[in-house]
Backbone as a chain_set.jsonl record, in Angstrom:
{"seq": "XXXXXXXXXXXXXXXXXXXXXXXXXXXXXXXXXXXXXXXXXXXXXXXXXXXXXXXXXXXXXXXXXXXXXXXXXXXXXXXXXXXXXXXXXXXXXXXXXXXXXXXXXXXXXXXXXXXXXXXXXXXXXXXXXXXXXXXXXXXXXXXXXXXXXXXXXXXXXXXXXXXXXXXXXXXXXXXXXXXXXXXXXXXXXXXXXXXXXXXXXXXXXXXXXXXXXXXXX", "coords": {"N": [[189.867, 124.038, 106.045], [188.345, 121.587, 104.106], [186.942, 118.557, 105.209], [187.606, 115.496, 103.71], [185.053, 113.61, 102.14], [184.039, 110.431, 103.103], [184.041, 107.586, 100.987], [180.943, 106.21, 99.924], [179.75, 103.176, 101.151], [179.401, 100.353, 99.064], [176.407, 98.688, 98.355], [175.995, 95.326, 99.177], [175.29, 92.62, 96.957], [172.349, 90.583, 97.238], [172.458, 87.29, 98.562], [171.672, 84.201, 96.812], [170.19, 82.559, 98.503], [169.134, 84.253, 100.319], [166.664, 85.358, 102.548], [165.079, 87.634, 102.06], [165.299, 87.999, 99.309], [164.126, 85.651, 98.363], [161.531, 85.933, 99.396], [160.763, 88.188, 97.966], [160.733, 87.165, 95.363], [158.674, 85.29, 95.593], [156.523, 86.981, 96.142], [156.401, 88.478, 93.777], [155.803, 86.462, 91.963], [153.258, 85.783, 92.887], [151.927, 88.149, 92.31], [152.108, 88.195, 89.505], [150.62, 85.891, 88.869], [148.103, 86.64, 89.863], [147.595, 88.887, 88.274], [147.556, 87.705, 85.732], [145.247, 86.099, 85.857], [143.273, 88.042, 86.281], [143.549, 89.636, 83.996], [142.542, 87.886, 82.115], [139.939, 87.576, 82.984], [138.793, 90.173, 83.148], [139.916, 91.621, 81.133], [142.686, 93.62, 79.95], [142.474, 96.427, 80.36], [140.434, 96.526, 82.205], [141.422, 95.456, 84.515], [142.63, 96.545, 87.448], [145.493, 97.889, 89.227], [145.018, 97.923, 91.937], [143.077, 95.92, 92.217], [144.575, 93.746, 91.355], [146.532, 93.671, 93.354], [144.906, 93.091, 95.563], [143.944, 90.526, 94.904], [146.322, 89.182, 94.92], [146.818, 89.132, 97.551], [147.866, 91.284, 99.011], [148.484, 94.667, 100.192], [147.296, 97.676, 98.521], [149.28, 99.641, 98.267], [151.563, 98.186, 98.688], [152.131, 96.741, 96.424], [153.581, 98.316, 94.718], [156.177, 98.088, 95.487], [157.177, 96.061, 94.059], [156.394, 96.152, 91.34], [155.869, 98.575, 88.693], [153.837, 99.172, 86.942], [150.853, 97.976, 85.22], [151.443, 97.349, 82.598], [154.096, 96.582, 82.711], [153.913, 94.072, 83.879], [152.567, 92.771, 81.849], [154.462, 92.763, 79.772], [156.314, 91.033, 80.881], [154.82, 88.688, 80.786], [154.608, 88.343, 78.013], [157.295, 87.948, 77.417], [157.694, 85.521, 78.691], [156.009, 83.877, 77.152], [157.382, 83.986, 74.741], [159.784, 82.698, 75.459], [158.797, 80.163, 76.067], [157.908, 79.329, 73.541], [160.363, 79.257, 72.241], [161.689, 77.276, 73.69], [160.126, 75.096, 72.982], [160.768, 74.755, 70.268], [163.525, 74.287, 70.45], [163.498, 71.962, 71.956], [162.595, 70.066, 70.208], [164.751, 69.494, 68.602], [165.358, 68.825, 65.971], [167.525, 68.753, 63.661], [167.456, 68.139, 61.05], [165.534, 69.571, 59.826], [165.083, 72.372, 57.679], [166.283, 75.802, 57.755], [164.214, 77.562, 57.126], [161.905, 76.098, 57.835], [162.342, 75.794, 60.564], [162.35, 78.423, 61.478], [159.705, 79.121, 60.87], [158.425, 77.28, 62.513], [159.098, 78.231, 65.063], [157.873, 80.795, 65.039], [155.219, 80.035, 64.598], [154.712, 78.574, 66.956], [154.997, 80.578, 68.877], [152.947, 82.274, 68.056], [150.683, 80.663, 68.457], [150.624, 80.528, 71.239], [150.188, 83.204, 71.848], [147.66, 83.602, 70.797], [145.975, 82.546, 72.684], [145.865, 84.56, 74.55], [145.076, 87.227, 73.357], [144.901, 89.875, 74.147], [147.332, 90.564, 75.241], [149.019, 91.052, 73.045], [147.715, 93.246, 71.883], [147.974, 95.299, 73.846], [150.721, 95.438, 74.055], [151.425, 96.403, 71.552], [150.196, 98.872, 71.74], [151.74, 100.003, 73.764], [154.193, 100.536, 72.53], [153.742, 102.846, 71.145], [154.368, 104.923, 72.708], [157.187, 106.067, 72.922], [158.861, 107.161, 74.853], [158.302, 105.957, 77.205], [158.967, 103.717, 79.917], [158.023, 101.088, 79.691], [157.63, 100.858, 76.961], [160.264, 100.737, 76.086], [160.926, 98.288, 77.168], [159.289, 96.571, 75.695], [160.375, 96.957, 73.148], [162.905, 95.975, 73.657], [162.235, 93.34, 73.969], [161.533, 92.726, 71.379], [164.062, 92.938, 70.249], [165.203, 90.735, 71.43], [163.818, 88.757, 70.061], [164.906, 89.162, 67.532], [167.513, 88.309, 68.028], [167.098, 85.557, 68.617], [166.057, 84.607, 66.191], [168.197, 85.163, 64.509], [169.993, 83.339, 65.531], [168.843, 81.0, 64.588], [169.139, 81.335, 61.859], [171.866, 81.707, 61.271], [173.438, 79.194, 61.288], [172.446, 78.087, 58.946], [173.484, 79.631, 56.927], [176.154, 79.025, 57.171], [176.105, 76.306, 56.531], [175.415, 76.357, 53.897], [172.814, 76.471, 53.096], [171.705, 78.954, 52.962], [172.565, 81.909, 51.08], [176.007, 82.8, 50.89], [176.571, 85.478, 51.2], [174.418, 86.404, 52.528], [172.788, 88.561, 54.742], [172.228, 87.762, 57.802], [171.418, 88.972, 60.158], [170.05, 91.257, 59.293], [168.047, 89.933, 57.922], [166.749, 88.642, 60.04], [165.794, 90.874, 61.45], [164.026, 91.873, 59.538], [162.075, 89.877, 59.486], [161.067, 90.108, 62.106], [160.077, 92.743, 62.053], [158.072, 92.564, 60.082], [156.451, 90.646, 61.264], [155.601, 92.037, 63.534], [154.088, 94.004, 62.279], [152.02, 92.472, 61.12], [150.857, 91.517, 63.442], [149.971, 93.901, 64.501], [147.918, 94.542, 62.72], [146.25, 92.406, 63.327], [145.694, 92.918, 66.033], [144.13, 95.149, 65.745], [141.88, 94.199, 64.563], [141.857, 93.858, 61.811], [142.844, 91.589, 60.692], [142.131, 88.14, 61.254], [143.124, 85.634, 63.7], [144.159, 83.359, 62.347], [144.599, 84.359, 59.77], [146.558, 86.209, 60.356], [148.668, 84.523, 61.185], [149.077, 83.164, 58.759], [149.869, 85.276, 57.12], [152.319, 85.979, 58.253], [153.748, 83.61, 57.798], [153.786, 83.623, 54.99], [155.36, 85.867, 54.539], [157.804, 85.025, 55.587], [158.392, 82.968, 53.779], [158.675, 84.485, 51.434], [160.889, 86.063, 52.076], [162.881, 84.095, 52.327], [163.059, 83.24, 49.73], [164.603, 85.182, 48.676], [167.063, 85.021, 50.059], [167.917, 82.428, 50.037], [170.251, 79.879, 49.088], [171.226, 79.457, 45.706], [170.463, 76.712, 43.736], [172.292, 74.825, 41.462]], "CA": [[190.064, 122.965, 105.077], [187.229, 120.664, 104.147], [187.255, 117.152, 105.472], [187.137, 114.695, 102.579], [183.927, 112.721, 102.423], [184.36, 109.013, 102.924], [183.225, 106.974, 99.945], [179.8, 105.451, 100.413], [179.908, 101.722, 100.993], [178.54, 99.778, 98.04], [175.53, 97.647, 98.898], [176.322, 93.989, 98.719], [174.152, 91.925, 96.36], [171.78, 89.557, 98.096], [172.76, 85.904, 98.23], [170.501, 83.506, 96.272], [169.387, 81.947, 99.559], [168.71, 85.288, 101.25], [165.22, 85.305, 102.745], [164.42, 88.775, 101.434], [165.236, 87.734, 97.873], [163.145, 84.594, 98.155], [160.198, 86.51, 99.624], [160.467, 89.067, 96.839], [160.378, 86.333, 94.217], [157.348, 84.725, 95.828], [155.535, 88.058, 96.0], [156.27, 88.817, 92.359], [155.095, 85.352, 91.328], [151.854, 85.915, 93.265], [151.389, 89.283, 91.558], [151.95, 87.782, 88.108], [149.499, 84.951, 88.79], [146.882, 87.414, 90.06], [147.397, 89.719, 87.084], [147.206, 86.836, 84.615], [143.85, 85.69, 85.975], [142.41, 89.212, 86.113], [143.588, 90.033, 82.587], [141.655, 87.002, 81.371], [138.562, 87.783, 83.424], [138.288, 91.524, 82.941], [140.655, 92.329, 80.105], [143.792, 94.388, 80.506], [142.036, 97.74, 80.829], [139.528, 96.377, 83.335], [142.135, 94.955, 85.693], [143.39, 97.626, 88.082], [146.563, 97.458, 90.126], [144.414, 97.679, 93.243], [142.446, 94.6, 92.168], [145.665, 92.765, 91.27], [147.122, 93.579, 94.693], [143.953, 92.408, 96.442], [143.933, 89.093, 94.589], [147.628, 88.634, 95.303], [146.878, 89.082, 99.009], [148.707, 92.355, 99.576], [147.889, 95.992, 100.161], [147.433, 98.403, 97.26], [150.558, 100.35, 98.211], [152.666, 97.225, 98.743], [152.432, 96.188, 95.103], [154.55, 99.186, 94.046], [157.535, 97.679, 95.832], [157.568, 94.987, 93.147], [156.156, 96.54, 89.944], [155.518, 99.985, 88.524], [152.639, 99.34, 86.128], [150.276, 96.759, 84.636], [152.151, 97.06, 81.345], [155.325, 95.872, 83.05], [153.52, 92.673, 84.056], [152.22, 92.225, 80.548], [155.698, 92.497, 79.045], [156.88, 89.816, 81.449], [154.054, 87.559, 80.256], [155.023, 88.177, 76.617], [158.637, 87.36, 77.43], [157.539, 84.111, 79.055], [155.465, 83.184, 75.985], [158.475, 83.863, 73.777], [160.705, 81.667, 75.924], [158.139, 78.87, 75.921], [157.954, 78.979, 72.122], [161.755, 78.93, 71.919], [161.986, 75.969, 74.28], [159.445, 74.083, 72.176], [161.556, 74.534, 69.051], [164.799, 73.676, 70.824], [163.256, 70.614, 72.473], [162.42, 69.134, 69.09], [166.109, 69.085, 68.255], [165.381, 68.22, 64.634], [168.443, 69.503, 62.813], [167.191, 67.809, 59.645], [164.673, 70.619, 59.285], [165.785, 73.532, 57.156], [166.132, 77.032, 58.528], [162.882, 78.123, 56.887], [160.938, 75.342, 58.634], [162.576, 76.06, 61.979], [161.867, 79.792, 61.74], [158.248, 79.079, 60.87], [157.998, 76.532, 63.698], [159.215, 79.132, 66.209], [156.844, 81.831, 64.936], [153.916, 79.378, 64.782], [154.568, 78.256, 68.378], [154.784, 81.839, 69.582], [151.621, 82.777, 67.7], [149.677, 79.828, 69.115], [150.572, 80.934, 72.643], [149.606, 84.546, 71.91], [146.237, 83.536, 70.465], [145.253, 82.277, 73.927], [145.744, 85.832, 75.265], [145.31, 88.277, 72.358], [145.014, 91.181, 74.79], [148.754, 90.834, 75.442], [149.549, 91.653, 71.826], [147.09, 94.564, 71.709], [148.547, 96.287, 74.762], [152.142, 95.59, 73.717], [151.456, 97.314, 70.404], [149.842, 100.203, 72.254], [152.849, 100.517, 74.563], [155.292, 101.024, 71.691], [153.422, 104.164, 70.602], [154.855, 105.907, 73.678], [158.606, 105.682, 72.945], [159.579, 107.638, 76.027], [157.889, 105.201, 78.377], [159.837, 102.602, 80.302], [157.462, 99.847, 79.166], [157.91, 100.816, 75.529], [161.641, 100.259, 75.933], [160.922, 96.863, 77.476], [158.693, 95.891, 74.537], [161.363, 96.992, 72.079], [163.966, 95.039, 74.048], [161.7, 92.009, 73.682], [161.684, 92.562, 69.928], [165.479, 92.661, 69.991], [165.409, 89.336, 71.81], [163.322, 87.977, 68.923], [165.922, 89.274, 66.478], [168.622, 87.44, 68.402], [166.707, 84.157, 68.489], [165.95, 84.293, 64.766], [169.562, 85.142, 63.976], [170.562, 82.051, 65.953], [168.311, 79.977, 63.691], [169.578, 81.584, 60.478], [173.317, 81.68, 61.108], [173.956, 77.886, 60.846], [172.018, 77.817, 57.567], [174.436, 80.289, 56.033], [177.397, 78.254, 57.239], [175.922, 75.021, 55.854], [175.164, 76.555, 52.476], [171.386, 76.565, 52.8], [171.511, 80.355, 52.585], [173.68, 82.491, 50.354], [177.132, 83.171, 51.743], [176.55, 86.916, 51.442], [173.152, 86.763, 53.173], [172.904, 89.275, 56.017], [171.234, 87.072, 58.622], [170.877, 89.911, 61.138], [169.045, 92.053, 58.59], [166.927, 89.035, 57.646], [166.019, 88.457, 61.298], [165.064, 92.108, 61.73], [162.924, 91.963, 58.588], [161.03, 88.965, 59.956], [160.462, 90.685, 63.304], [159.304, 93.93, 61.686], [156.838, 92.169, 59.411], [155.619, 89.972, 62.255], [154.985, 93.087, 64.349], [153.057, 94.641, 61.456], [150.881, 91.557, 61.013], [150.195, 91.494, 64.748], [149.276, 95.179, 64.642], [146.652, 94.386, 61.983], [145.437, 91.463, 64.111], [145.248, 93.598, 67.256], [143.115, 96.138, 65.373], [140.738, 93.535, 63.954], [141.936, 93.816, 60.35], [143.12, 90.186, 60.382], [141.869, 87.229, 62.363], [144.346, 84.978, 64.163], [144.704, 82.473, 61.32], [145.108, 85.198, 58.682], [147.812, 86.774, 60.855], [149.673, 83.463, 61.103], [149.358, 82.908, 57.341], [150.607, 86.419, 56.582], [153.695, 85.86, 58.743], [154.358, 82.489, 57.077], [154.025, 84.058, 53.614], [156.485, 86.801, 54.564], [159.008, 84.212, 55.777], [158.658, 82.309, 52.492], [159.151, 85.496, 50.491], [162.245, 86.435, 52.465], [163.801, 82.998, 52.021], [163.277, 83.213, 48.284], [165.669, 86.127, 48.357], [168.351, 84.748, 50.697], [168.287, 81.014, 49.901], [171.31, 79.591, 48.107], [170.73, 78.995, 44.405], [170.915, 75.371, 43.363], [172.59, 74.709, 40.026]], "C": [[188.952, 121.944, 105.225], [187.711, 119.248, 104.404], [186.732, 116.31, 104.317], [186.038, 113.739, 103.009], [184.315, 111.284, 102.157], [183.471, 108.419, 101.845], [182.113, 106.126, 100.545], [180.006, 103.965, 100.144], [178.917, 101.198, 99.969], [177.719, 98.647, 98.641], [175.904, 96.292, 98.316], [175.099, 93.334, 98.083], [173.664, 90.816, 97.282], [172.194, 88.169, 97.618], [171.506, 85.223, 97.697], [169.599, 82.911, 97.344], [168.922, 82.963, 100.602], [167.177, 85.287, 101.343], [164.483, 86.438, 102.072], [164.256, 88.563, 99.938], [164.176, 86.687, 97.571], [161.732, 85.106, 98.366], [159.794, 87.425, 98.481], [160.053, 88.284, 95.608], [158.992, 85.738, 94.374], [156.267, 85.779, 95.636], [155.319, 88.409, 94.536], [155.529, 87.71, 91.614], [153.605, 85.418, 91.647], [151.189, 87.054, 92.482], [151.146, 88.895, 90.105], [150.777, 86.831, 87.936], [148.17, 85.687, 88.931], [146.568, 88.257, 88.825], [146.938, 88.876, 85.911], [145.726, 86.457, 84.665], [142.9, 86.864, 85.766], [142.407, 89.717, 84.671], [142.604, 89.191, 81.786], [140.185, 87.239, 81.731], [138.002, 89.125, 82.977], [138.915, 92.252, 81.759], [141.713, 93.2, 80.74], [143.317, 95.707, 81.099], [141.144, 97.641, 82.059], [140.182, 95.896, 84.608], [142.997, 96.071, 86.269], [144.503, 97.053, 88.957], [146.02, 97.162, 91.519], [143.792, 96.284, 93.297], [143.498, 93.492, 92.099], [146.293, 92.559, 92.64], [146.2, 92.804, 95.63], [143.942, 90.911, 96.179], [145.25, 88.429, 94.972], [147.799, 88.577, 96.813], [147.782, 90.114, 99.63], [147.993, 93.684, 99.462], [148.155, 96.707, 98.846], [148.773, 99.109, 97.142], [151.739, 99.389, 98.153], [153.081, 96.751, 97.355], [153.499, 97.01, 94.385], [155.992, 98.899, 94.456], [158.079, 96.68, 94.815], [157.391, 95.351, 91.668], [155.773, 98.013, 89.886], [154.225, 100.182, 87.753], [152.117, 97.984, 85.677], [151.03, 96.358, 83.381], [153.436, 96.276, 81.595], [155.035, 94.381, 83.236], [153.218, 92.02, 82.719], [153.463, 91.896, 79.728], [156.364, 91.239, 79.571], [156.149, 88.582, 80.934], [154.435, 87.296, 78.797], [156.397, 87.531, 76.528], [158.567, 85.877, 77.765], [156.974, 83.305, 77.886], [156.558, 82.969, 74.937], [159.434, 82.749, 74.176], [160.09, 80.275, 75.798], [158.169, 78.408, 74.468], [159.362, 78.553, 71.724], [162.132, 77.557, 72.463], [161.331, 74.84, 73.493], [160.273, 73.734, 70.942], [162.872, 73.846, 69.386], [164.617, 72.234, 71.286], [163.084, 69.601, 71.348], [163.762, 68.62, 68.598], [166.242, 68.477, 66.879], [166.242, 69.068, 63.702], [168.235, 69.196, 61.338], [166.282, 68.85, 58.999], [165.525, 71.773, 58.769], [165.507, 74.761, 58.001], [164.74, 77.629, 58.343], [161.844, 77.432, 57.781], [161.109, 75.631, 60.118], [162.123, 77.47, 62.362], [160.347, 79.793, 61.82], [157.728, 78.343, 62.097], [158.038, 77.422, 64.94], [158.096, 80.176, 66.193], [155.451, 81.249, 65.126], [153.67, 79.074, 66.262], [154.287, 79.514, 69.184], [153.383, 82.372, 69.317], [150.524, 81.985, 68.41], [149.526, 80.204, 70.584], [149.925, 82.311, 72.792], [148.109, 84.516, 71.655], [145.407, 83.287, 71.72], [145.023, 83.552, 74.735], [145.996, 86.996, 74.308], [145.443, 89.674, 72.946], [146.474, 91.562, 75.002], [149.337, 91.563, 74.239], [149.009, 93.06, 71.637], [147.764, 95.619, 72.58], [150.029, 96.497, 74.474], [152.302, 96.542, 72.543], [151.161, 98.738, 70.865], [151.026, 100.822, 73.004], [153.95, 101.109, 73.7], [154.986, 102.369, 71.042], [153.825, 105.283, 71.558], [156.346, 105.655, 73.895], [159.378, 106.159, 74.154], [159.289, 106.827, 77.272], [158.826, 104.031, 78.637], [159.331, 101.291, 79.707], [157.706, 99.729, 77.673], [159.317, 100.302, 75.276], [161.732, 98.764, 76.22], [160.339, 96.056, 76.316], [159.689, 95.845, 73.389], [162.539, 96.077, 72.387], [163.525, 93.6, 73.78], [161.779, 91.716, 72.187], [163.135, 92.258, 69.572], [165.847, 91.234, 70.38], [164.929, 88.416, 70.685], [164.325, 87.996, 67.775], [167.077, 88.334, 66.773], [168.297, 85.967, 68.227], [166.629, 83.743, 67.014], [167.323, 84.258, 64.102], [170.243, 83.828, 64.323], [170.069, 80.904, 65.075], [168.872, 80.104, 62.276], [171.069, 81.382, 60.276], [173.844, 80.316, 60.656], [173.582, 77.566, 59.404], [172.931, 78.502, 56.566], [175.746, 79.512, 56.003], [177.28, 76.954, 56.453], [175.664, 75.152, 54.36], [173.7, 76.578, 52.095], [171.022, 77.983, 52.372], [172.732, 80.844, 51.816], [174.771, 82.922, 51.324], [177.12, 84.653, 52.096], [175.249, 87.364, 52.116], [173.424, 87.434, 54.519], [171.837, 88.715, 56.948], [170.642, 87.995, 59.69], [169.788, 90.766, 60.499], [167.819, 91.203, 58.276], [166.086, 88.824, 58.899], [165.208, 89.697, 61.642], [163.86, 92.255, 60.801], [161.763, 91.086, 59.027], [160.304, 89.566, 61.161], [159.591, 91.884, 62.95], [158.003, 93.542, 60.985], [155.895, 91.485, 60.383], [154.894, 90.996, 63.128], [153.863, 93.784, 63.574], [151.82, 93.777, 61.323], [150.122, 91.504, 62.336], [149.457, 92.795, 65.029], [147.927, 95.111, 63.94], [145.707, 93.458, 62.737], [144.858, 92.164, 65.345], [144.135, 94.598, 66.967], [141.938, 95.53, 64.625], [140.753, 93.477, 62.442], [142.248, 92.407, 59.849], [142.637, 89.349, 61.556], [143.159, 86.474, 62.675], [144.981, 84.115, 63.083], [145.274, 83.273, 60.153], [146.426, 85.845, 59.082], [148.929, 85.744, 60.738], [150.064, 83.203, 59.65], [150.172, 84.032, 56.718], [152.073, 86.361, 57.006], [154.427, 84.747, 57.991], [154.689, 82.887, 55.64], [155.217, 85.005, 53.538], [157.799, 86.049, 54.731], [159.386, 83.528, 54.468], [159.245, 83.292, 51.489], [160.583, 85.903, 50.805], [163.233, 85.345, 52.07], [164.027, 82.844, 50.52], [164.428, 84.136, 47.893], [167.04, 85.747, 48.93], [168.79, 83.29, 50.584], [169.376, 80.84, 48.845], [170.676, 79.042, 46.835], [171.314, 77.64, 44.081], [171.121, 75.303, 41.866], [171.865, 73.498, 39.443]], "O": [[188.651, 121.491, 106.329], [188.738, 118.809, 103.887], [185.553, 116.391, 103.975], [186.085, 113.144, 104.086], [184.859, 110.964, 101.1], [182.277, 108.714, 101.791], [182.31, 105.422, 101.535], [180.388, 103.562, 99.045], [177.738, 101.55, 99.996], [178.241, 97.773, 99.334], [176.1, 96.148, 97.109], [173.99, 93.467, 98.6], [174.443, 90.194, 98.005], [172.27, 87.912, 96.417], [170.394, 85.601, 98.068], [168.394, 82.768, 97.138], [168.382, 82.588, 101.643], [166.489, 85.222, 100.325], [163.38, 86.243, 101.562], [163.221, 88.897, 99.362], [163.411, 86.833, 96.617], [160.827, 84.759, 97.607], [158.634, 87.446, 98.071], [159.136, 88.682, 94.89], [158.221, 85.681, 93.416], [155.223, 85.509, 95.042], [154.185, 88.612, 94.103], [154.718, 87.991, 90.732], [152.774, 85.143, 90.782], [150.042, 86.939, 92.05], [150.105, 89.223, 89.536], [150.02, 86.944, 86.971], [147.218, 85.395, 88.208], [145.42, 88.331, 88.386], [146.037, 89.274, 85.173], [145.035, 86.487, 83.647], [141.846, 86.71, 85.149], [141.377, 90.175, 84.178], [141.918, 89.695, 80.897], [139.301, 87.116, 80.883], [136.875, 89.205, 82.488], [138.506, 93.361, 81.416], [141.649, 93.491, 81.934], [143.708, 96.07, 82.209], [141.1, 98.567, 82.869], [139.565, 95.923, 85.673], [143.976, 96.491, 85.652], [144.459, 95.894, 89.368], [146.504, 96.259, 92.201], [143.949, 95.558, 94.278], [143.336, 92.432, 92.705], [146.557, 91.429, 93.048], [146.658, 91.961, 96.401], [143.932, 90.113, 97.116], [145.279, 87.246, 95.31], [148.791, 88.045, 97.311], [148.403, 89.86, 100.662], [147.016, 93.815, 98.725], [149.114, 96.392, 98.14], [149.347, 99.177, 96.055], [152.798, 99.735, 97.628], [154.241, 96.402, 97.132], [154.236, 96.487, 93.55], [156.926, 99.413, 93.84], [159.289, 96.475, 94.72], [158.169, 94.897, 90.83], [155.404, 98.616, 90.893], [153.579, 101.222, 87.877], [152.823, 96.978, 85.738], [151.235, 95.172, 83.125], [153.819, 95.419, 80.799], [155.815, 93.533, 82.804], [153.567, 90.863, 82.485], [153.511, 90.862, 79.061], [156.92, 90.46, 78.796], [156.77, 87.552, 80.672], [154.569, 86.14, 78.395], [156.639, 86.677, 75.676], [159.298, 85.071, 77.189], [157.405, 82.176, 77.649], [156.646, 81.904, 74.325], [159.849, 81.95, 73.337], [160.785, 79.316, 75.46], [158.425, 77.236, 74.191], [159.536, 77.602, 70.962], [162.804, 76.773, 71.792], [161.903, 73.759, 73.352], [160.455, 72.561, 70.615], [163.288, 72.925, 68.684], [165.473, 71.385, 71.04], [163.39, 68.42, 71.514], [163.894, 67.454, 68.225], [167.155, 67.686, 66.642], [165.749, 69.983, 63.041], [168.764, 69.893, 60.472], [166.261, 68.995, 57.777], [166.557, 72.106, 59.35], [164.615, 74.764, 58.85], [164.152, 78.143, 59.295], [161.011, 78.092, 58.403], [160.124, 75.705, 60.852], [161.576, 77.679, 63.445], [159.767, 80.391, 62.726], [156.707, 78.73, 62.665], [157.13, 77.379, 65.77], [157.449, 80.414, 67.213], [154.592, 81.881, 65.741], [152.568, 79.285, 66.769], [153.433, 79.513, 70.071], [152.711, 82.861, 70.225], [149.554, 82.561, 68.904], [148.415, 80.197, 71.114], [149.196, 82.555, 73.753], [147.366, 85.312, 72.227], [144.272, 83.753, 71.819], [144.081, 83.617, 75.525], [147.012, 87.681, 74.424], [146.028, 90.559, 72.322], [146.823, 92.742, 74.95], [150.051, 92.556, 74.382], [149.754, 93.97, 71.271], [148.088, 96.708, 72.105], [150.541, 97.606, 74.629], [153.2, 97.384, 72.533], [151.806, 99.69, 70.425], [151.281, 102.021, 72.89], [154.581, 102.089, 74.097], [155.875, 102.978, 70.447], [153.644, 106.46, 71.248], [156.738, 105.098, 74.921], [160.444, 105.622, 74.457], [159.96, 106.993, 78.291], [159.394, 103.441, 77.717], [160.132, 100.467, 79.264], [157.959, 98.636, 77.166], [159.538, 99.517, 74.353], [162.518, 98.054, 75.593], [160.841, 94.979, 75.994], [159.833, 94.816, 72.729], [163.108, 95.47, 71.48], [164.336, 92.75, 73.411], [162.059, 90.588, 71.782], [163.41, 91.429, 68.705], [166.691, 90.602, 69.745], [165.57, 87.406, 70.394], [164.563, 86.976, 67.127], [167.566, 87.643, 65.88], [169.132, 85.203, 67.74], [167.081, 82.661, 66.641], [167.579, 83.422, 63.236], [170.98, 83.268, 63.512], [170.8, 79.941, 64.844], [169.058, 79.105, 61.582], [171.492, 80.93, 59.212], [174.635, 80.268, 59.715], [174.313, 76.855, 58.715], [173.127, 77.994, 55.462], [176.368, 79.358, 54.952], [178.229, 76.539, 55.788], [175.694, 74.157, 53.637], [173.364, 76.689, 50.916], [170.147, 78.187, 51.531], [173.808, 80.251, 51.902], [174.488, 83.356, 52.44], [177.599, 85.046, 53.159], [175.004, 88.562, 52.261], [174.199, 86.927, 55.33], [170.68, 89.134, 56.899], [169.49, 87.82, 60.086], [168.73, 90.976, 61.092], [166.688, 91.683, 58.353], [164.856, 88.825, 58.834], [164.061, 89.589, 62.077], [162.797, 92.707, 61.225], [160.605, 91.496, 58.952], [159.075, 89.536, 61.229], [158.491, 92.031, 63.482], [156.952, 94.121, 61.259], [154.685, 91.708, 60.344], [153.71, 90.836, 63.424], [152.82, 94.114, 64.138], [150.697, 94.277, 61.401], [148.892, 91.453, 62.351], [148.434, 92.797, 65.715], [146.915, 95.558, 64.479], [144.501, 93.699, 62.781], [143.676, 92.016, 65.655], [143.297, 94.869, 67.827], [141.089, 96.256, 64.11], [139.755, 93.083, 61.837], [141.947, 92.075, 58.702], [142.715, 89.776, 62.708], [144.169, 86.655, 61.994], [146.2, 84.129, 62.913], [146.314, 82.912, 59.603], [147.314, 86.014, 58.247], [150.014, 86.056, 60.248], [151.245, 83.041, 59.343], [151.053, 83.788, 55.895], [152.965, 86.659, 56.211], [155.58, 84.914, 57.594], [155.749, 82.53, 55.126], [155.996, 84.953, 52.586], [158.797, 86.39, 54.096], [160.557, 83.508, 54.089], [160.199, 82.971, 50.779], [161.397, 86.068, 49.896], [164.304, 85.638, 51.538], [165.079, 82.366, 50.095], [165.13, 83.899, 46.91], [168.068, 86.106, 48.357], [169.902, 82.944, 50.983], [169.415, 81.558, 47.846], [169.719, 78.269, 46.881], [172.528, 77.447, 44.145], [170.241, 75.675, 41.09], [171.984, 73.223, 38.249]]}, "num_chains": 1, "name": "protein.A"}
């Protein structure tokens, strides 16, 4: 008769003040800072993981304990830019602005931050062409985060009557994100400059709002 196997003990999550967790956070912050500077100096393709590890003050093999690829670092930078743009819009706290103006303010803030590091957008677009890759899923998850933020801006406008009662704000948010991604794809490939990209996104937002705005009698 076989002896039943004892259930494996579940690893306890680390406490916030655990030294290992704090050291891991510091190491990851050092890696991100090193990657950010090398991306700007050499471009994304020119910055190797070995060089990032060296600038972060760790061995080439040690860096893999914290990240799996350069693209993973880039997605984290894009997420940080998105959060900074969102905080800018929220910090203004101007509820007198209409939903259209607030959506444009968020997209303008995000675009201004991306213009400082256009390589981020180029590589993010490249990553999504490999749908089976882990980084591609992270980029798409970031797009879903954009959908959620835009929906948060649109929903109160439907409740207040600024938008039609039957307006599908989730579909509207997805439409904005999809067009924004398309405009950024053209920008990343040199078909639009930064200002033309921003203007194209603004024009798309205006066109969308013409369709979902409440009709005034």
